[in-house]
C-alpha positions as CSV (number, residue, x, y, z in Angstrom):
1,X,-201.1,-247.5,72.3
2,X,-203.3,-245.6,74.1
3,X,-206.6,-247.6,75.8
4,X,-210.0,-246.6,75.4
5,X,-212.7,-245.6,76.8
6,X,-212.3,-244.9,80.6
7,X,-215.0,-244.0,82.6
8,X,-214.1,-244.4,86.5
9,X,-216.9,-244.6,88.8
10,X,-214.9,-244.7,92.3
11,X,-212.5,-241.6,92.9
12,X,-209.7,-241.0,95.4
13,X,-208.4,-237.4,95.1
14,X,-204.8,-237.2,96.8
15,X,-202.9,-234.4,97.6
16,X,-199.4,-233.6,98.3
17,X,-198.8,-233.9,102.1
18,X,-196.6,-231.0,102.5
19,X,-198.9,-228.6,100.1
20,X,-202.0,-226.9,102.4
21,X,-203.3,-225.6,98.9
22,X,-203.6,-228.8,97.3
23,X,-205.0,-230.7,100.4
24,X,-207.7,-227.9,100.3
25,X,-208.0,-228.2,96.8
26,X,-208.5,-231.9,96.7
27,X,-211.4,-231.4,99.2
28,X,-213.1,-229.3,96.8
29,X,-212.6,-231.6,93.8
30,X,-213.8,-234.7,95.9
31,X,-217.0,-232.7,96.9
32,X,-217.4,-231.8,93.2
33,X,-217.3,-235.6,92.4
34,X,-219.6,-236.8,95.0
35,X,-222.3,-233.8,93.9
36,X,-222.1,-235.3,90.2
37,X,-223.2,-238.8,91.9
38,X,-219.8,-240.4,91.9
39,X,-218.0,-242.2,95.0
40,X,-215.1,-239.9,96.0
41,X,-213.1,-239.3,98.7
42,X,-209.7,-237.1,99.2
43,X,-206.7,-237.3,101.6
44,X,-203.3,-237.0,101.2
45,X,-200.9,-239.4,99.7
46,X,-199.0,-240.5,102.7
47,X,-202.1,-241.5,104.7
48,X,-201.8,-245.2,105.2
49,X,-205.9,-245.8,105.0
50,X,-205.9,-244.4,101.8
51,X,-203.0,-246.4,100.3
52,X,-204.2,-249.4,101.7
53,X,-207.4,-249.1,99.8
54,X,-205.4,-248.1,96.6
55,X,-203.8,-251.6,97.1
56,X,-207.0,-253.2,97.9
57,X,-208.3,-252.2,94.2
58,X,-210.9,-250.1,96.0
59,X,-210.7,-247.3,93.4
60,X,-210.6,-247.0,89.5
61,X,-209.0,-243.6,89.5
62,X,-206.6,-241.6,91.5
63,X,-206.6,-237.7,91.1
64,X,-203.5,-236.6,91.9
65,X,-203.3,-232.8,93.1
66,X,-199.9,-230.9,93.4
67,X,-197.0,-231.2,90.9
68,X,-194.8,-233.4,89.2
69,X,-193.3,-234.5,92.7
70,X,-197.1,-235.8,93.5
71,X,-197.4,-237.2,90.2
72,X,-194.3,-239.5,91.2
73,X,-195.4,-240.1,94.5
74,X,-198.9,-241.3,92.8
75,X,-197.1,-243.5,90.4
76,X,-195.2,-245.2,92.7
77,X,-198.4,-245.9,94.8
78,X,-200.4,-246.7,91.7
79,X,-198.4,-248.6,89.3
80,X,-198.3,-252.0,90.7
81,X,-202.0,-252.0,91.1
82,X,-203.1,-250.5,87.5
83,X,-204.8,-247.6,88.8
84,X,-204.8,-244.7,86.5
85,X,-203.8,-241.4,87.6
86,X,-205.1,-238.0,86.3
87,X,-203.1,-235.1,87.4
88,X,-204.2,-231.2,88.6
89,X,-201.2,-229.0,88.5
90,X,-200.8,-226.9,91.6
91,X,-196.9,-226.9,91.1
92,X,-194.4,-225.2,89.1
93,X,-193.3,-227.2,85.9
94,X,-196.0,-229.9,85.5
95,X,-194.4,-231.9,82.9
96,X,-196.2,-234.8,83.6
97,X,-199.7,-233.0,84.4
98,X,-202.2,-231.8,81.6
99,X,-204.7,-229.9,83.6
100,X,-204.1,-226.3,85.4
101,X,-205.8,-225.7,88.8
102,X,-208.4,-223.4,86.8
103,X,-209.0,-225.8,84.3
104,X,-210.4,-229.0,86.2
105,X,-214.2,-228.1,85.9
106,X,-214.8,-228.4,82.3
107,X,-212.1,-230.9,82.2
108,X,-213.9,-233.3,84.3
109,X,-216.9,-233.0,82.1
110,X,-214.7,-234.5,79.4
111,X,-213.9,-237.2,81.9
112,X,-217.3,-238.3,82.9
113,X,-218.4,-238.1,79.1
114,X,-215.7,-241.1,78.5
115,X,-213.8,-238.3,76.2
116,X,-210.1,-239.6,77.4
117,X,-207.6,-242.2,76.9
118,X,-204.8,-244.0,79.0
119,X,-201.3,-243.5,78.5
120,X,-199.1,-246.1,79.5
121,X,-195.6,-244.8,80.5
122,X,-192.3,-247.3,81.0
123,X,-191.1,-247.6,84.8
124,X,-187.7,-249.0,85.2
125,X,-186.6,-251.8,88.2
126,X,-183.2,-250.9,89.4
127,X,-181.7,-253.7,91.9
128,X,-178.6,-253.5,94.3
129,X,-176.0,-256.1,94.1
130,X,-173.2,-256.9,96.3
131,X,-170.9,-259.8,96.1
132,X,-174.0,-261.6,94.4
133,X,-176.3,-261.1,97.2
134,X,-179.5,-258.7,96.3
135,X,-179.5,-255.8,98.6
136,X,-183.0,-254.5,97.5
137,X,-185.1,-253.5,94.3
138,X,-186.8,-250.4,93.4
139,X,-189.1,-249.0,90.4
140,X,-188.6,-245.6,89.1
141,X,-190.6,-243.5,86.7
142,X,-188.0,-241.1,86.1
143,X,-184.6,-242.5,86.6
144,X,-182.0,-244.6,88.6
145,X,-178.9,-242.3,89.7
146,X,-175.5,-243.5,90.5
147,X,-173.7,-240.3,91.4
148,X,-171.0,-239.1,94.1
149,X,-172.1,-238.8,97.5
150,X,-170.8,-236.6,100.4
151,X,-167.5,-236.0,99.1
152,X,-167.2,-233.4,96.2
153,X,-165.0,-235.8,93.8
154,X,-165.9,-237.7,91.1
155,X,-167.0,-241.4,90.9
156,X,-165.4,-244.3,88.5
157,X,-168.4,-246.4,87.2
158,X,-168.4,-248.9,84.4
159,X,-171.5,-249.3,82.3
160,X,-172.4,-252.9,80.7
161,X,-175.2,-253.3,78.4
162,X,-176.8,-256.7,78.1
163,X,-173.6,-258.1,79.5
164,X,-171.1,-256.4,77.3
165,X,-169.0,-253.4,78.7
166,X,-169.8,-249.8,77.0
167,X,-167.7,-247.7,78.7
168,X,-166.0,-246.5,82.0
169,X,-167.0,-242.9,83.2
170,X,-165.1,-240.7,85.5
171,X,-167.9,-238.4,86.4
172,X,-170.4,-237.0,89.2
173,X,-172.6,-239.6,88.2
174,X,-174.6,-241.7,85.6
175,X,-178.6,-241.7,84.8
176,X,-180.4,-244.5,83.8
177,X,-183.8,-242.6,82.7
178,X,-187.1,-243.4,81.4
179,X,-188.6,-241.8,78.4
180,X,-190.5,-239.9,81.2
181,X,-187.3,-239.0,83.1
182,X,-185.6,-237.7,79.6
183,X,-187.5,-234.2,80.7
184,X,-186.2,-234.5,84.2
185,X,-182.6,-235.0,85.6
186,X,-181.4,-236.2,82.2
187,X,-182.5,-233.4,80.5
188,X,-180.8,-231.0,82.7
189,X,-177.7,-233.0,82.4
190,X,-177.8,-232.6,78.6
191,X,-179.7,-235.6,77.6
192,X,-181.9,-236.2,74.6
193,X,-186.0,-236.0,74.9
194,X,-187.7,-239.0,74.3
195,X,-191.4,-239.2,73.3
196,X,-193.2,-241.0,76.4
197,X,-194.5,-243.9,74.4
198,X,-191.1,-245.2,73.9
199,X,-189.9,-248.3,76.1
200,X,-186.2,-247.2,75.9
201,X,-183.5,-247.0,78.8
202,X,-181.5,-243.4,78.1
203,X,-177.9,-243.3,79.9
204,X,-176.4,-239.5,80.3
205,X,-173.4,-239.2,82.3
206,X,-173.3,-236.2,84.8
207,X,-170.1,-233.8,84.1
208,X,-167.9,-236.7,82.8
209,X,-164.0,-236.0,82.9
210,X,-162.3,-237.3,80.2
211,X,-165.3,-239.7,79.6
212,X,-168.2,-240.3,77.0
213,X,-169.9,-237.1,77.3
214,X,-173.1,-238.1,75.3
215,X,-176.0,-239.7,76.2
216,X,-176.7,-243.1,75.0
217,X,-180.5,-244.6,74.1
218,X,-180.5,-248.2,74.5
219,X,-182.7,-250.4,72.4
220,X,-185.9,-251.6,73.7
221,X,-185.7,-254.7,76.1
222,X,-182.1,-253.8,76.8
223,X,-180.6,-253.6,80.3
224,X,-178.1,-251.9,82.0
225,X,-175.6,-252.6,85.0
226,X,-173.5,-250.0,86.4
227,X,-170.4,-251.2,88.4
228,X,-168.9,-248.9,91.2
229,X,-164.9,-249.1,90.4
230,X,-163.9,-247.1,93.7
231,X,-164.8,-247.3,97.2
232,X,-165.9,-244.6,99.6
233,X,-168.0,-242.0,97.6
234,X,-171.1,-243.7,95.5
235,X,-174.6,-243.6,95.9
236,X,-177.7,-244.7,94.3
237,X,-180.9,-242.6,94.2
238,X,-184.1,-243.8,92.9
239,X,-186.6,-241.1,91.8
240,X,-185.2,-238.7,94.5
241,X,-185.7,-241.0,97.3
242,X,-183.3,-241.7,100.4
243,X,-179.7,-242.3,98.8
244,X,-178.2,-245.7,99.4
245,X,-174.8,-246.1,100.2
246,X,-172.7,-247.8,97.5
247,X,-169.2,-250.1,98.1
248,X,-166.6,-250.9,95.6
249,X,-167.7,-253.4,93.1
250,X,-171.4,-252.9,93.9
251,X,-173.6,-253.4,90.9
252,X,-176.9,-251.6,89.9
253,X,-178.8,-253.4,87.3
254,X,-181.6,-251.4,85.7
255,X,-183.9,-252.9,83.1
256,X,-187.6,-252.1,82.1
257,X,-189.9,-252.4,85.0
258,X,-192.7,-255.3,85.7
259,X,-195.3,-252.7,85.3
260,X,-196.3,-249.5,83.9
261,X,-197.7,-245.9,85.1
262,X,-201.1,-245.5,83.7
263,X,-201.8,-241.6,82.8
264,X,-205.4,-240.2,82.1
265,X,-205.1,-238.1,78.8
266,X,-207.2,-235.6,77.0
267,X,-207.1,-234.7,73.4
268,X,-204.5,-236.7,70.8
269,X,-201.2,-238.0,71.9
270,X,-199.7,-234.8,70.5
271,X,-200.5,-233.1,73.8
272,X,-196.7,-234.5,74.6
273,X,-194.9,-231.9,72.2
274,X,-197.3,-229.2,72.6
275,X,-196.7,-229.4,76.7
276,X,-192.9,-229.5,76.0
277,X,-192.6,-226.2,73.9
278,X,-194.8,-224.5,76.4
279,X,-192.2,-225.5,78.8
280,X,-189.1,-224.8,76.9
281,X,-187.0,-221.5,77.1
282,X,-188.8,-220.8,80.2
283,X,-187.9,-221.6,83.9
284,X,-190.9,-220.6,86.1
285,X,-188.8,-222.0,89.4
286,X,-186.8,-218.8,89.2
287,X,-187.5,-216.3,91.9
288,X,-189.8,-218.8,93.7
289,X,-189.3,-220.2,97.3
290,X,-188.4,-224.0,97.4
């Protein structure tokens, strides 16, 4: 359920470190907030001192300036410490962001009046196992992906749900996505769209060959184990971060995360469907530089 009300006083405005215009806009936003009598600083999401202060609970709001990738970075930083995130979109799509660059002045008036609510979005936890030993675990807002690595050939995987075999795949990969991730890579792979308030894991195969080719929505609370059936080509990638090489019989366990990402929202919860409709049947990235 949405959380009410929300009146931030200590704000950090964080920009994508490789977007010069976002860094400039973050400075402008912080200056504006200070002019309204709020404690506000600006910086980039990779700045060590900024990250330390977030983890020390020195802020009650982080304003992320950039695109959906910036929101992912912000979620990884803020979610463990329950710091809410408000996005200002300077990127391309902005599935995770309500506010466009030209809208933040009037929208911030609503923020300071408390006319907001907090949306809690499920994250997932992926853990890498080899020979009974955990080699690491990571949280994701979008997805954990087990897929082919450097060789252009499919991988052989098996998926078990709550300890029971679901099926085996010969495919380019298998996506374990959150409802948030259902509008990301899982959508491109043909998966269904889930509303963000759900707490279900979505499994979507990528280019399956003579395998189950439909997405599967797991029951709330269920977990999935993905096991590599052959050696030499599989990797694990969590929210687009650096791939981790997997060996034969390695297992990736995916379950609901230990914490949720908190996003500041405006208006009624139906914003998700309006935002979705605005983005479907178009691709604004065509013709733009990467």
